[in-house]
N, C-alpha and C positions, 0 to 999 in steps of 0.2 A: 542257881542263879535265875533272879525274877524278871522280868521286862526291864528293857535299858531306860535309862533315864531320859526322856525327851527334852533336848535342850535348845532353844532360841535365842538369838541375841539381837536385840535394837544398838545400832551402832551407826555414826555416819561416816566412819574411816573404814574402807573397804579391807585394806591391808590387816587392820585389826580384827575385824569378823572373821576372815579366812586363816589367821594365825590360830584363833581359838577353834574354828571349826576343825581345823588340820589336826589339834590336840586330841579335840574330843573323838574325832573317827578313826583314830588309832588307839581308843580305849573300850573295850566293849561291855561297859558298864553305861556307854552314854549311846544315842541316838542325836545325831546332828541334825536340827531341822532347817537351817540356813541362819539367815538373819535379813533385818528389814532395817529401814532408816528414817520410817516416818509413822506417826500416830496411827494414819488411816492403815498403813500397810500392816501395823501391829495388830490392830483391831482385826484385820480380816486372819492372818496369821493364826491368832488366837485360836479362833473358832473352826478354821480348817484342819490346823496341824495338832491343836490340843497339847502344847508344851507343859512339862512338870516343873521346868524353872526357865526362867528370862534373864538373860545377863544384860543389864541395861545400862547404857552410856548415859551421863547427866546432860552431856553437852551435844544436845541433837537440835541442830537450826530448827528453829520454827516450832518448838515442841516445849509445853512446860513438862518436863518429865516426871516431875514431882506428882503433879495432877494425874499422868498417866499412870504412874506407881497406884495410886489412891484407886481410880477407876479400874484398872486391872485388877486387883485384889479384891474389890468390892464384885465385880461381875463374872470371876472365874477364883474364886476361893481358894481353888485347889493349886493353882500356880503358884508358883513363889518367885520372888524378884531377890536377885541378887545385884546390886549396884556395883558395876565396875568402871572406874572413872581416875580421871588425873586431879579431879578436886577433892582435896584431902582438907576438908575444912568441917569443925564441930556443927556449924548450924545444918551444913547441907547433909551430913549426917542424920542429925536428929530430924530433919525434916522428911527425911527418904523413910526411915525406920517407922515415924508416926503414922505415914500415908502406908506402911504396910510391908514395906522390905524386910527379906530375911537376911540380909547382909551386907556388908560394904567392903569393896576391896579398892586398893590402889592397882592401876594397870602395870604400874612398876614392880609388883610382885612376881616371884618367879612362877613359871607356867606352872608348873607341879602344885603350886599352892594353889593358884586358880581353879585348877581343875579338882583339886579336892576339895576346895570350898563349894563347888557346885554339885558336888556329890553330897557334902553335908548338910548344904541347904534342903536338897531333895529330900533327905532322909529327914527333915524336921530341925534340924541343929543351927541356932542364930551362929552367923560367922561375921567377926570383925577381922580383917587384913592385920597382920603386924604392922606394917607401915602407917596403918590407918590409926593404930593404936599409938606407934609411937609418935605419929603428927598430931594427934587431937587427945591422945588421953583418954578416949573413950571408953566406956563399959557397956555392956549389955543392958538394954533397957529392962523394966521390970517384967516385961511380961513373957521374958525370954530365960529368967534365972529361974 
């Protein structure tokens, strides 16, 4: 087996971030790098911790997360973003994918689906959660087909 997939979470809800961390810490495919709750903390963590995947909530107070995704993808092209949010709206999906995200999931997905999706994104696969597709009917953008 290769090196574990290094995962960082940007989330303003400590309970959500801790739950993701506990799941990933039990799976030897992953190395949990912790969580941050602001753009400046994310910028520092990207340089210091060098994550393979960032799970990013869209609803972080005081942050334009679409701009953060765009900036992250430009400055750290090897780091992939998986949006994990409660906002299942097609306009949000399109904006985040256009900004460079590799996937979009509802926080209401089963934990095994979230963990599997992190793994799939790290391996270069675009992911849309089942709940996202059911709500919005989105399909993968052209660059992932």
